[in-house]
C-alpha positions in Angstrom: 3.8 2.1 -21.4 6.6 3.6 -18.9 10.2 4.0 -20.0 12.9 2.6 -18.2 13.8 6.0 -16.7 10.4 6.5 -15.5 10.1 3.1 -13.9 13.5 3.9 -12.1 12.3 7.0 -10.8 8.7 5.8 -9.7 10.0 2.9 -8.0 13.0 4.4 -6.1 14.0 8.2 -6.3 16.7 7.8 -3.9 18.3 5.1 -6.0 17.7 7.0 -9.0 19.7 9.9 -7.9 22.8 7.5 -7.6 22.2 5.8 -11.1 22.0 9.3 -12.6 25.5 10.0 -11.6 26.9 7.0 -13.3 28.7 7.3 -16.7 27.2 5.4 -19.6 27.1 2.6 -20.6 27.0 1.7 -16.8 24.1 4.0 -16.2 21.7 1.9 -18.5 23.1 -1.3 -17.5 22.6 -0.7 -13.7 19.3 0.8 -14.5 18.0 -2.5 -16.2 19.5 -4.7 -13.4 17.9 -2.8 -10.7 14.5 -3.1 -12.6 15.2 -6.9 -13.2 15.6 -7.4 -9.5 12.6 -5.4 -8.6 10.5 -8.0 -10.7 12.3 -10.8 -8.6 11.6 -8.9 -5.3 7.8 -8.6 -6.4 7.8 -12.4 -7.1 9.3 -13.0 -3.6 7.5 -10.4 -1.4 4.0 -9.8 -2.8 1.0 -10.6 -0.6 -1.3 -11.8 -3.5 0.4 -15.3 -4.1 0.7 -18.4 -2.2 4.4 -19.6 -1.4 4.2 -22.2 -4.2 2.9 -19.8 -6.8 5.8 -17.4 -5.8 8.4 -20.2 -6.2 7.1 -21.4 -9.4 6.7 -17.9 -10.8 10.5 -17.3 -9.8 11.6 -20.4 -11.7 9.6 -19.1 -14.6 11.4 -15.6 -14.5 14.6 -17.5 -14.1 13.6 -19.4 -17.5 12.7 -16.2 -19.3 15.8 -14.6 -18.5 17.9 -17.6 -19.7 16.1 -17.6 -22.9 14.6 -21.3 -22.0 11.1 -19.8 -22.1 8.9 -17.5 -24.0 7.9 -14.4 -21.9 4.5 -14.0 -22.9 2.7 -16.2 -20.3 4.7 -14.8 -17.6 4.4 -10.9 -18.8 0.6 -11.6 -18.8 0.7 -12.9 -15.3 2.8 -10.0 -14.1 0.7 -7.5 -15.9 -2.2 -8.4 -13.9 -0.4 -7.4 -10.4 -2.8 -5.6 -8.4 -0.7 -4.3 -5.6 0.1 -0.6 -5.4 3.7 -1.0 -4.7 7.2 0.1 -6.4 7.7 -3.8 -7.1 4.4 -4.4 -8.5 4.7 -1.4 -10.8 7.9 -2.6 -12.3 6.4 -6.0 -12.4 3.5 -4.8 -14.7 5.9 -3.3 -16.9 8.2 -6.3 -17.2 8.0 -6.1 -21.1 9.8 -2.8 -21.0 12.4 -4.0 -18.5 13.2 -7.2 -20.8 13.4 -5.1 -23.9 16.1 -2.9 -22.0 17.9 -6.1 -21.1 17.9 -7.2 -24.8 19.2 -3.7 -25.9 22.5 -4.0 -23.7 26.0 -5.1 -25.0 26.4 -8.9 -24.8 28.9 -8.9 -22.0 26.9 -6.8 -19.8 23.8 -8.7 -20.5 25.4 -11.9 -19.5 26.4 -10.6 -16.3 22.8 -9.3 -15.5 21.2 -12.8 -16.6 23.7 -14.8 -14.4 23.2 -12.9 -11.4 19.6 -12.2 -11.7 18.8 -15.7 -12.3 20.9 -16.8 -9.2 19.4 -14.3 -7.1 15.9 -15.5 -8.2 16.7 -19.2 -7.5 17.7 -18.1 -4.0 14.6 -16.5 -3.4 12.8 -19.3 -4.3 14.7 -21.5 -2.1 14.0 -19.3 0.9 10.1 -19.1 -0.1 9.8 -22.6 -0.1 11.9 -23.0 3.4 10.1 -20.0 4.9 11.2 -17.6 7.6 13.3 -19.7 9.7 16.4 -18.2 10.7 18.3 -20.5 13.6 21.5 -19.0 13.3 23.3 -15.9 11.9 24.7 -18.1 9.1 21.0 -18.6 8.1 20.4 -14.9 7.9 23.4 -14.4 6.0 22.6 -17.1 3.6 19.3 -15.3 2.8 20.9 -11.8 2.7 23.6 -13.1 0.0 20.8 -14.2 -2.3 18.7 -11.0 -2.3 21.6 -8.5 -1.7 25.2 -10.2 -1.6 24.8 -11.2 -5.4 23.8 -7.6 -6.1 27.1 -6.5 -4.9 28.9 -9.2 -7.2 26.8 -8.1 -10.2 27.9 -4.3 -9.8 31.5 -5.6 -9.1 31.5 -7.6 -12.4 30.2 -4.5 -14.2 32.7 -2.2 -12.8 35.6 -4.6 -13.6 34.1 -4.7 -17.2 33.9 -0.8 -17.6 36.4 0.8 -15.5 40.1 1.2 -16.0 42.4 0.7 -12.7 40.8 -2.3 -11.1 42.9 -5.0 -12.7 44.2 -7.4 -10.3 41.7 -6.3 -7.7 39.0 -8.8 -8.7 39.0 -11.2 -6.0 39.0 -8.9 -3.0 36.7 -6.6 -4.5 34.1 -9.4 -5.2 34.6 -10.4 -1.5 34.0 -6.7 -0.3 31.2 -6.0 -2.9 29.2 -9.2 -1.2 30.0 -7.4 2.3 28.6 -4.3 0.9 25.4 -5.9 -0.2 25.1 -7.5 3.2 25.6 -4.4 4.9 22.7 -2.5 3.4 20.5 -5.5 3.6 21.2 -5.6 7.4 20.1 -2.1 7.7 17.0 -3.0 5.6 16.3 -5.6 8.1 16.5 -3.3 11.1 14.3 -0.6 9.4 11.6 -3.3 8.2 11.4 -5.3 11.5 7.7 -4.0 12.1 6.7 -4.1 8.8 8.1 -7.7 8.0 6.5 -8.9 11.1 3.1 -7.9 9.6 3.6 -10.4 6.7 4.9 -12.9 8.9 8.7 -12.6 8.3 10.9 -11.7 11.3 14.5 -11.6 9.9 16.1 -12.3 13.4 18.1 -15.4 14.1 17.0 -17.6 17.1 20.4 -17.6 18.3 20.4 -14.0 18.8 17.9 -14.3 21.5 19.4 -15.7 25.0 16.0 -16.3 26.3 14.9 -19.8 25.0 11.3 -19.1 25.9 11.1 -16.1 23.4 10.9 -16.8 19.7 11.7 -14.1 17.1 7.9 -13.3 16.6 7.6 -12.7 20.4 10.0 -9.8 20.3 7.3 -7.5 19.7 5.5 -8.1 22.8 5.7 -5.4 25.6 6.9 -8.0 28.0 9.9 -8.9 25.8 11.4 -5.1 25.2 14.6 -5.7 27.0 15.1 -8.9 25.0 14.1 -7.2 21.7 16.5 -4.2 22.4 19.4 -6.6 22.9 18.7 -8.1 19.6 18.6 -4.6 18.0 21.9 -4.1 19.3 23.4 -7.3 17.8 21.8 -6.3 14.4 23.4 -2.8 14.6 26.8 -4.3 15.3 26.4 -6.7 12.5 25.6 -4.0 10.1 28.6 -1.7 11.5 31.0 -4.7 10.5 29.7 -5.1 7.1 29.8 -1.5 6.6 33.5 -1.2 7.4 33.9 -3.6 4.4 31.6 -1.3 2.3 34.2 1.6 3.0 37.0 -0.5 2.0 35.3 -1.4 -1.3 35.0 2.3 -2.1 38.5 3.0 -1.5 39.4 0.4 -4.1 37.8 2.4 -6.8 40.2 4.8 -8.3 39.2 8.4 -7.5 39.1 9.3 -11.1 35.9 7.3 -11.3 34.1 10.0 -9.2 30.7 9.1 -10.6 31.0 5.5 -9.6 32.4 6.3 -6.3 29.4 8.5 -5.6 26.9 5.8 -6.7 28.6 3.7 -4.1 29.0 6.3 -1.3 25.4 7.5 -1.2 24.0 4.2 -0.1 26.6 3.9 2.4 25.9 7.1 3.9 22.4 6.7 3.9 23.0 3.3 5.7 25.2 4.8 8.4 22.7 7.8 9.0 19.8 5.2 9.2 21.7 3.0 11.6 22.6 5.9 13.9 18.8 6.7 14.1 17.9 3.2 14.9 20.8 2.4 17.3 19.0 1.9 20.9 15.7 3.5 19.5 12.7 1.3 20.7 10.5 3.1 17.9 12.2 0.7 15.3 10.0 -2.0 16.6 6.8 -0.1 15.8 7.3 2.1 12.7 9.9 3.0 10.1 12.8 5.3 11.1 14.4 6.9 8.4 16.3 10.2 7.4 14.6 13.3 6.6 14.4 14.7 3.1 16.6 17.6 4.2 19.2 15.0 5.5 19.2 13.0 2.3 19.8 16.4 0.2 22.7 17.4 2.4 24.3 14.0 2.3 24.1 14.0 -1.5 25.5 17.5 -1.6 28.6 16.8 0.7 29.3 13.6 -1.1 29.3 15.4 -4.5 31.6 18.1 -3.1 33.9 16.3 -0.9 33.9 12.6 -2.0 37.2 12.5 -3.7 38.9 12.0 -0.4 39.0 8.5 1.1 39.9 10.1 4.6 36.9 12.4 4.1 34.5 9.5 3.5 35.7 7.7 6.9 35.4 11.1 8.8 31.9 11.7 7.5 30.6 8.2 8.4 32.0 9.0 12.0 30.0 12.2 11.7 26.8 10.6 10.5 27.1 7.8 13.0 27.4 10.3 15.9 25.2 13.3 15.0 22.2 13.8 16.9 
């Protein structure tokens, strides 16, 4: 049976780099939170189940987390996951993740249980509703459930563990939600082609000026100009959310350098990915992502220079404009 650390690394090496920088007990708490949410993601995204089954299993996962249902039956179902994906790997090891949750201090465990249950309920609601995003508000609602609540979870853990955040709670919670929406908007852009293949297009209908074009039609060659205008709107939306993400990091005292780094790395990766996606028609056909060398360089620079808030703003500008 895999350990929590092995599951973390095997499901996301990039995210593992950020978590390993964190001080304890935040490192273990956020590792468990991440893995719990990967189980939720598996139940929402997997290709093996009908939508009714996904919603039912997400509800069962909520009951297990809340202590209202014994985990045995659900764990057995998750253990039979056949997909060769990071989410399925974590789902097959749900027993290990739940044991990790049980080992946490009660105050942290309560935060994780509350926020993961809320996110899972939101995922179930959207599975039942289907991929209909008529307005940007619809898209924001979905992204809040899958990512905005993650920002709230992390902010609550930071407030619990870090000195110097007294009195910043309300504003930091708002910015934390925006941070989550920023990263999810970039994920939407990166995954346009892949999500299309599974029948989900995370594009609000009101982003499309042409009444004869629906979101699934954006990938047709004849609609290229419309698709590029939609891409531009998504990029602009991500940039607005990322501005809030920078403000969020500035609120974390510099003496908590590990926590700032944990937040900085996904910010920088998102800024760079957005730069590679801006005006790039390849986004409609394949994943656009940073090279391994770029990831290494960004991580090194953040560790060396990330104490300065002015440097963070400068580096974001550089990442967004570098060829």
